[in-house]
N, C-alpha and C positions, 0 to 999 in steps of 0.2 A: 504494500500499499504506500503510495507517494504521500508526501506531506509529514506533518509532525504529529505524532500520537502519544498521548499520555495515558497510560493505563494505571488506574487506581493509586495514583501518587499521593502519599500521605506524608506530611511534613509535621514534626513535632518539635517543640522546645520543651525538654524535660518530659513531663507527663501531659503537657498541653498540647492538644492536636490544633495547628494552625490552619491547616487546609486539608481537603481531601478532593482530589480532582481526577477526572478522566475526561478527555476531550481529543478531537481530531481536527486539525487544522490543515485544510487542503491547500496546495499551491495557489496562490492569487487571492486567498481568504485572510481576513484580519479577524483575529479573536480579541475581543477587548475584556480586559478584567478590571473591575472597578471595585472600590471598597474603602473603608476608612484607614487612615495611617495606623500602622502596627498589625494589620490583618494578615500579612503574609505575602502581599503581592511581589515586592522585590525579592523576598526570600525564594518565591517560586521560580523567579528567573534565574537566581543564582543556582538553584537546584538543576535547573534544565540545561546550564552551561558547565556544570561540574564544579562549581565554586562555593558550594555550601559550607559555612563555617562549623567548626566542631560544637558549637552552642546547639546546633540543630540535627535532628536525625531524619532520614528519609526512607520511605519504602515504596515499591512500585517499580514501573518500567517505563522507559522513554525510548521511543522509536522515531527514527528520522529516515524517511524514504525506504521503509522496510528494514533498516538496520538497527540492532538494538544498541544504543549508546550509553546505556544506564551507567556502566562501569568505566567508560573511556574518559581519558584526561580532557581537560578543557580544549587543549590544542587540536584534539583529533575528533572533536564533535562537529566542526565546521557550522557553528552557530554564530551569527553576528549580533552585537548587542550596542545599542545606542543609549547613553544615559542621559539624565537631566542635564549634567554638565558636559560640555563637548570634549573634555579631556584631551585637547591637542597638546603635543610635546612642545613646550616654550622654547627648547633649545634647537629645534629643527624648523626649517623652512616649510612653507605650504606643500611644496612638491615632495620634501622629504617626509613629512608627515603622511602624505598619500602613498609614497613609496613603502612606508612601513607596513600598509595594508596589503601589498601585493606579496604573493608567494614568492619564496626565495627562488634564485635561479633565473635563467633566460638571459639573452643579450641586453645589454644596457639600452641600446637604442630602441629596443622593443618596449622596454619598461618606461622609458621616457615618453615614447609615443602614446602608451596607455595613460600615463598621467596628464599629459597635455590634453588628450581627448576627453578625460574626465572632467578637467578643469572647464574645457569649453562647453561641455554639456551642462555644467552647473552655473553657466554664465561668468566664469571666473578666468577666461582666457588671459594669459600673461601674469596671473598671480603667484605662479610657481615659486619665484625667489623671495616673496613676502615673508616677513615676520609674522606669525599668527597674531601677535599682540596688536598688530595694525589693522586687523579686520574688524568688521562690524559683527554684531551678534548674530545676524542672518548669514553672513558670509562664513563665519566659523561653524554654524550648524550645517551649511551645505558641505564644507570640508569634511566634517565629521561623518556625515552620512556617506559621502563618497569613499572615504577611507575604509568604512565597514563594507561596502559593496565591492570595492576592488579585491577584497579578500575571497571573494566569489563564495559566500556563505550559502548553506542548503536551506536556512532558515534565519528569520531576523526577529530579534526581540526589542522591544522599544519601551524603556523604562522612564516614561514622562519626559521625552526629549524636547517637547515643545513648550514646556510649562514657563520656562524663563523668557519666552519671547513676547513681545507685545502683541495685541489681538490681530492686527493685519498681518504681521510677519508670521505669526503662528499658523494662520490659515494658509499662507504660501508655502511655508516649509513642510507643513503637513500634507498638502496636495502633492508636493514634490516628492516626500518620502514615500507616499503610497504608490505613486506612478513608478518610481525607480524600483520599488520592490514588488511590482505586480505579479512576478513569476514565482514568488516565494511564499511559503507559509509564514505569517507574521502574527505575533502575540503583542499587543498593546497593553500596557499598564498606565492608567490615567485616572484623575479626579474629575476630569472635565467632560461633562456630557457632549460637548461640541465635538470633542475628539472621537468620541465613541460613534456619534452619528456620522461623521465623515469617514470613518473606517468602513462603515456599511455592513459589517459582520455581526455575528451574535455578540451579545454582551453578558458576562456572568460575573458572579462574585467568587472568592477563592474557594468556596465550597462547591462550585459548579452550578449554582442556582442561576437561572435566567434572570436578567433584569431588564426593565423597560426604561429607555432614555428618551 
């Protein structure tokens, strides 16, 4: 089965069960997870990428395009993650930040061409040598998105990546993100009903219960 499948994933903190979730996210679908702070939304994303801290325990199975990735290390899961903060590396140029997303190997001119094409697609042609500190919030968000996509993930997780943008810019970057990730299964964590409506897919809480927004 293609897409991202979560089979009876249960995450606990001590004896407290934070979430219990089964879901299938098909390629091109966005599953939105909403709920109050502290209910386990970001912890779910950490479990999906294999970065759950020792304070939590997890049971269940995670499948990606028919492959059981439950016990694989983070680097072998091929899942992209966008955070609330863009986490660009301040000591690297824009082009070097994008190059970090590319898989190792390949001719330098090919890698350079891919980076330049990505910048052009984001409306940032010629920005390669720039210091990330000189970019606007929207420009930084576009670079962070493209860095994740250049790694060619098989699924994409969004941990409130639009929340720090103003209303107009939020709508623009949100539309761009969904368009660029249209072939991937996507899970979006958000507090904003507008994000959920724009995603267009099912909306659930961390226990898998359907929500209406």
